[in-house]
MDAnalysis code that builds the backbone (N, CA, C; Angstrom):
import MDAnalysis as mda
import numpy as np

u = mda.Universe.empty(171, n_residues=57, atom_resindex=np.repeat(np.arange(57), 3), trajectory=True)
u.add_TopologyAttr("name", ["N", "CA", "C"] * 57)
u.add_TopologyAttr("resid", np.arange(1, 58))
u.add_TopologyAttr("resname", ["UNK", "UNK", "UNK", "UNK", "UNK", "UNK", "UNK", "UNK", "UNK", "UNK", "UNK", "UNK", "UNK", "UNK", "UNK", "UNK", "UNK", "UNK", "UNK", "UNK", "UNK", "UNK", "UNK", "UNK", "UNK", "UNK", "UNK", "UNK", "UNK", "UNK", "UNK", "UNK", "UNK", "UNK", "UNK", "UNK", "UNK", "UNK", "UNK", "UNK", "UNK", "UNK", "UNK", "UNK", "UNK", "UNK", "UNK", "UNK", "UNK", "UNK", "UNK", "UNK", "UNK", "UNK", "UNK", "UNK", "UNK"])
u.atoms.positions = np.array([
    [-96.432, -50.985, -56.107],
    [-95.139, -51.298, -56.032],
    [-94.397, -49.938, -55.621],
    [-93.389, -50.002, -54.801],
    [-92.548, -48.963, -54.471],
    [-91.325, -49.237, -54.360],
    [-90.390, -48.245, -53.942],
    [-88.947, -48.457, -53.866],
    [-88.284, -47.386, -52.859],
    [-87.538, -47.882, -52.026],
    [-86.755, -47.132, -50.905],
    [-85.337, -47.122, -51.382],
    [-84.709, -45.868, -51.529],
    [-83.423, -45.659, -51.963],
    [-82.606, -44.842, -51.055],
    [-81.379, -45.046, -50.920],
    [-80.655, -44.148, -50.030],
    [-79.492, -43.554, -50.882],
    [-79.255, -42.219, -50.705],
    [-78.158, -41.407, -51.375],
    [-77.689, -40.610, -50.472],
    [-76.307, -40.644, -50.098],
    [-75.606, -39.741, -49.169],
    [-76.250, -39.718, -47.858],
    [-76.846, -40.690, -47.389],
    [-77.446, -40.674, -45.904],
    [-78.843, -40.152, -45.942],
    [-79.588, -39.745, -47.140],
    [-80.914, -39.443, -47.172],
    [-81.725, -40.450, -48.028],
    [-82.835, -40.741, -47.363],
    [-83.677, -41.830, -47.799],
    [-84.850, -41.179, -48.604],
    [-85.112, -41.972, -49.807],
    [-86.197, -41.387, -50.693],
    [-87.137, -42.754, -50.866],
    [-88.560, -42.420, -50.615],
    [-89.483, -43.369, -50.940],
    [-90.323, -43.020, -52.102],
    [-90.403, -44.035, -53.063],
    [-91.312, -43.670, -54.231],
    [-92.254, -44.792, -54.191],
    [-93.541, -44.270, -54.019],
    [-94.770, -45.122, -53.993],
    [-95.475, -45.287, -55.349],
    [-96.044, -46.605, -55.598],
    [-96.874, -46.762, -56.642],
    [-97.978, -47.615, -56.373],
    [-99.002, -47.640, -57.267],
    [-100.135, -48.552, -57.136],
    [-101.234, -47.722, -56.238],
    [-102.320, -48.598, -56.085],
    [-103.416, -48.031, -55.551],
    [-103.356, -47.650, -54.060],
    [-102.605, -48.467, -53.238],
    [-102.556, -48.379, -51.799],
    [-101.146, -47.565, -51.416],
    [-101.255, -46.544, -50.610],
    [-100.156, -45.688, -50.004],
    [-99.575, -46.322, -48.890],
    [-98.864, -47.440, -49.024],
    [-98.234, -48.187, -47.850],
    [-97.385, -47.354, -47.015],
    [-96.467, -46.633, -47.703],
    [-95.615, -45.932, -46.917],
    [-96.129, -44.822, -46.139],
    [-97.180, -44.080, -46.596],
    [-97.945, -43.174, -45.784],
    [-98.645, -43.863, -44.680],
    [-99.180, -45.004, -44.732],
    [-99.781, -45.703, -43.611],
    [-98.789, -46.063, -42.562],
    [-97.462, -46.493, -43.018],
    [-96.288, -46.868, -42.113],
    [-95.936, -45.535, -41.252],
    [-95.709, -44.491, -41.956],
    [-95.414, -43.252, -41.310],
    [-96.432, -42.886, -40.314],
    [-97.649, -42.951, -40.592],
    [-98.800, -42.667, -39.800],
    [-98.728, -43.423, -38.472],
    [-98.496, -44.626, -38.531],
    [-98.452, -45.575, -37.412],
    [-97.137, -45.341, -36.676],
    [-96.044, -45.086, -37.179],
    [-94.721, -44.841, -36.607],
    [-94.910, -43.476, -35.696],
    [-95.454, -42.467, -36.331],
    [-95.674, -41.295, -35.617],
    [-96.539, -41.367, -34.462],
    [-97.649, -42.161, -34.517],
    [-98.620, -42.381, -33.492],
    [-97.838, -43.119, -32.340],
    [-96.965, -44.086, -32.722],
    [-96.107, -44.874, -31.638],
    [-95.269, -43.895, -30.987],
    [-94.525, -43.189, -31.655],
    [-93.745, -42.167, -31.062],
    [-94.533, -41.132, -30.100],
    [-95.559, -40.718, -30.617],
    [-96.442, -39.701, -29.830],
    [-96.902, -40.498, -28.454],
    [-96.810, -41.701, -28.500],
    [-97.250, -42.511, -27.125],
    [-96.060, -42.836, -26.425],
    [-95.020, -42.214, -26.517],
    [-93.682, -42.438, -25.933],
    [-92.958, -43.785, -26.377],
    [-93.067, -44.180, -27.558],
    [-92.508, -45.327, -28.088],
    [-92.411, -46.600, -27.251],
    [-93.662, -47.090, -26.825],
    [-93.775, -48.213, -25.845],
    [-92.896, -49.521, -26.242],
    [-92.480, -50.126, -25.268],
    [-91.620, -51.409, -25.590],
    [-92.558, -52.459, -25.985],
    [-91.924, -53.514, -26.655],
    [-92.723, -54.473, -27.451],
    [-93.538, -55.182, -26.392],
    [-93.022, -55.409, -25.212],
    [-93.850, -56.199, -24.091],
    [-95.004, -55.535, -23.776],
    [-95.378, -54.189, -24.191],
    [-96.742, -53.551, -23.897],
    [-97.678, -53.794, -25.092],
    [-97.196, -54.360, -26.143],
    [-98.126, -54.591, -27.395],
    [-98.926, -55.882, -27.078],
    [-100.160, -55.720, -27.733],
    [-100.858, -56.942, -27.898],
    [-101.497, -57.082, -29.315],
    [-101.605, -58.350, -29.740],
    [-102.215, -58.459, -31.050],
    [-103.477, -59.382, -31.215],
    [-104.177, -58.968, -32.158],
    [-105.445, -59.612, -32.209],
    [-105.135, -60.996, -32.918],
    [-106.109, -62.053, -32.628],
    [-105.849, -63.474, -33.264],
    [-105.478, -63.508, -34.745],
    [-106.147, -62.535, -35.533],
    [-105.872, -62.508, -37.042],
    [-104.481, -61.945, -37.323],
    [-103.780, -61.278, -36.374],
    [-102.464, -60.937, -36.423],
    [-102.263, -59.589, -37.425],
    [-103.504, -58.999, -37.770],
    [-103.410, -57.809, -38.577],
    [-103.453, -56.497, -37.781],
    [-103.875, -56.439, -36.478],
    [-104.033, -55.274, -35.750],
    [-103.048, -55.348, -34.509],
    [-102.453, -54.295, -34.310],
    [-101.476, -54.304, -33.027],
    [-101.939, -52.882, -32.326],
    [-102.170, -53.189, -31.126],
    [-102.412, -52.155, -30.153],
    [-101.530, -52.049, -28.957],
    [-101.614, -50.795, -28.338],
    [-100.799, -50.710, -27.085],
    [-101.570, -49.698, -26.084],
    [-101.058, -49.742, -24.893],
    [-101.999, -48.846, -23.951],
    [-101.951, -47.484, -24.489],
    [-103.017, -46.686, -24.382],
    [-103.140, -45.417, -24.815],
    [-103.337, -45.207, -26.294],
    [-103.463, -46.345, -26.979],
    [-103.580, -46.290, -28.431],
    [-105.027, -46.039, -28.801],
])
């Protein structure tokens, strides 16, 4: 379980439970930015819908 709160324009994430979901999200957003923030039309997804890749990924 987690919580995302905003106070005076600053966001705070509180994570709980076994999986560190927000850490994983930040990791992937940073990788996306490092690759030049490719447009959505450059993404492909696997048939199971759980993996998204883009050129240079």
